[in-house]
C-alpha positions in Angstrom: 6.5 19.1 -18.5 5.2 15.8 -17.2 1.6 15.1 -16.2 0.8 13.3 -12.9 -2.0 10.9 -13.4 -3.6 9.2 -10.3 -5.2 5.7 -10.7 -7.3 4.4 -7.9 -9.3 1.2 -7.6 -12.4 2.1 -5.6 -15.8 0.9 -4.4 -19.0 2.9 -5.0 -18.7 4.1 -1.4 -15.1 5.3 -1.7 -13.2 2.4 -0.1 -9.8 1.6 -1.7 -8.4 -1.0 0.6 -8.2 -4.4 -1.1 -5.3 -6.4 0.3 -3.7 -7.6 3.6 -5.9 -8.5 6.5 -8.9 -6.5 5.4 -12.2 -8.4 5.9 -13.1 -8.3 2.2 -9.5 -8.5 0.9 -10.3 -10.0 -2.5 -13.3 -7.8 -3.4 -11.7 -6.7 -6.7 -11.0 -10.3 -7.9 -14.4 -11.2 -9.4 -14.4 -8.1 -11.6 -11.0 -8.7 -13.3 -11.0 -9.7 -16.9 -8.5 -9.7 -19.8 -10.5 -6.9 -21.5 -10.4 -4.8 -18.4 -6.7 -5.3 -18.0 -6.2 -4.2 -21.6 -8.3 -1.1 -21.1 -6.4 -0.2 -17.9 -3.1 -0.7 -19.6 -4.2 1.5 -22.5 -5.3 4.2 -20.0 -1.7 4.2 -18.6 -0.4 5.1 -22.0 2.4 3.7 -24.1 5.2 5.1 -21.9 5.1 6.1 -18.2 7.1 6.3 -15.0 5.7 5.5 -11.6 5.3 7.9 -8.7 4.7 5.8 -5.5 4.6 6.0 -1.8 6.9 3.7 0.1 4.2 1.2 1.2 2.9 0.7 -2.3 6.5 0.5 -3.6 7.2 -2.3 -1.1 4.1 -4.2 -2.2 4.8 -3.8 -5.9 8.5 -4.8 -5.5 7.3 -8.1 -4.0 5.0 -8.8 -6.9 5.8 -7.2 -10.3 9.4 -8.5 -10.7 8.0 -12.0 -10.5 4.7 -11.5 -12.4 5.9 -12.9 -15.7 6.5 -11.7 -19.2 3.4 -9.8 -20.4 3.0 -6.1 -21.5 1.8 -4.6 -18.2 4.4 -6.3 -16.1 7.1 -5.4 -18.6 6.1 -1.8 -18.6 5.8 -1.5 -14.8 9.2 -3.2 -14.3 10.9 -1.0 -17.0 9.4 2.3 -15.6 11.5 4.5 -13.5 10.0 4.5 -10.0 10.1 7.8 -8.1 9.5 7.0 -4.4 8.4 9.1 -1.5 10.5 7.5 1.3 12.6 8.2 4.4 14.6 5.0 3.7 16.1 5.4 0.2 19.1 3.1 1.0 16.7 0.1 0.9 15.2 0.7 -2.5 16.2 -2.3 -4.6 13.6 -2.7 -7.4 14.6 -0.3 -10.2 15.2 1.7 -12.0 14.4 3.7 -8.9 15.0 7.2 -7.5 14.0 8.6 -4.1 12.3 12.0 -3.9 14.9 14.1 -2.1 13.9 16.9 0.2 10.5 18.4 0.9 7.9 16.2 -0.9 5.8 18.7 -2.7 8.8 20.7 -3.8 10.6 17.5 -5.1 7.5 16.5 -7.0 7.1 20.0 -8.5 10.7 19.8 -9.7 10.1 16.3 -11.1 7.1 17.5 -13.1 9.3 20.1 -14.8 11.7 17.5 -16.1 11.5 15.9 -19.5 10.0 12.4 -19.6 6.8 10.4 -19.7 3.8 10.9 -17.6 4.0 10.0 -13.9 1.5 7.3 -12.9 0.4 7.0 -9.3 -1.2 3.7 -8.3 -2.4 3.1 -4.8 -0.3 5.4 -2.6 -3.3 7.1 -1.0 -1.2 9.2 1.3 0.7 10.5 -1.7 -2.5 11.0 -3.6 -3.9 13.4 -0.9 -0.7 15.5 -1.0 -0.8 15.7 -4.8 -4.4 16.8 -4.8 -4.0 19.2 -1.9 -1.0 20.9 -3.4 -2.5 21.1 -6.9 0.1 18.8 -8.4 -2.2 16.1 -9.9 -3.3 16.6 -13.5 -5.8 13.7 -13.8 -7.6 11.3 -11.6 -8.7 8.0 -13.1 -11.1 6.0 -10.9 -11.6 2.3 -11.5 -15.0 1.9 -9.8 -16.2 -1.5 -8.8 -20.0 -2.2 -8.4 -19.8 -3.0 -4.7 -20.5 -1.1 -1.4 -18.1 -2.1 1.3 -19.3 0.1 4.2 -16.0 0.4 5.9 -12.3 0.4 5.1 -9.6 2.8 4.0 -11.1 5.7 2.0 -9.5 7.4 -1.0 -9.2 10.7 0.9 -9.4 11.7 4.5 -11.6 14.5 5.8 -8.5 16.7 6.1 -8.1 17.5 2.4 -9.7 20.7 1.1 -12.5 20.5 -1.5 -11.2 20.1 -5.1 -12.9 20.6 -8.5 -12.6 18.0 -11.3 -14.0 17.9 -14.8 -15.2 14.7 -16.5 -13.0 13.7 -19.5 -13.9 10.1 -20.4 -15.6 6.9 -19.3 -15.2 3.3 -20.3 -17.0 0.1 -19.1 -15.4 -3.3 -18.8 -17.5 -6.5 -19.5 -17.6 -7.2 -15.7 -19.1 -3.8 -14.9 -16.1 -1.8 -13.9 -16.2 1.9 -14.8 -12.9 3.5 -15.7 -13.6 7.3 -15.3 -11.1 9.9 -16.2 -11.3 13.4 -14.6 -9.0 16.4 -15.1 -8.1 18.2 -11.9 -9.0 21.9 -12.0 -8.0 23.1 -8.5 -9.8 24.2 -5.4 -13.6 24.0 -5.4 -15.0 27.5 -6.0 -17.4 28.8 -3.3 
């Protein structure tokens, strides 16, 4: 059975938006370092597939195939990409497979197959579904030492309370925290 591991880059106040026309579009850039990239790549594990929403897939397909020859790019490009989309005919960057049918059922079925862990990067809409349906196994938060005040949040107010347990923490030389949590399920009252 595969694990689903969610990775999110996040500010201290829960903002995840960091590209496009967002006012502070490059807020993650000053905190990037070779050591941090190595730590993050190690957190992904030696072998993984990707589980992505369509918007994130489109962003990634415009970047990763042209990113160059280095371990993280090679691993991301080689990974099978499972995509939540209503437009499967336009998926070009592969290996790729669309998630057919009702989303949570398709993901449940995918988890039961043999293969490497499924890594979710970005894809905040998909993240909410995975947590709400109890399909996520781990949440890895890459926390930046900034407060952004406004912007897209990791989760909306519509998700039910969830309980996580702390597993591990690492710190990069630039002050990023890479915190790993195991998803336990609904928060007990």
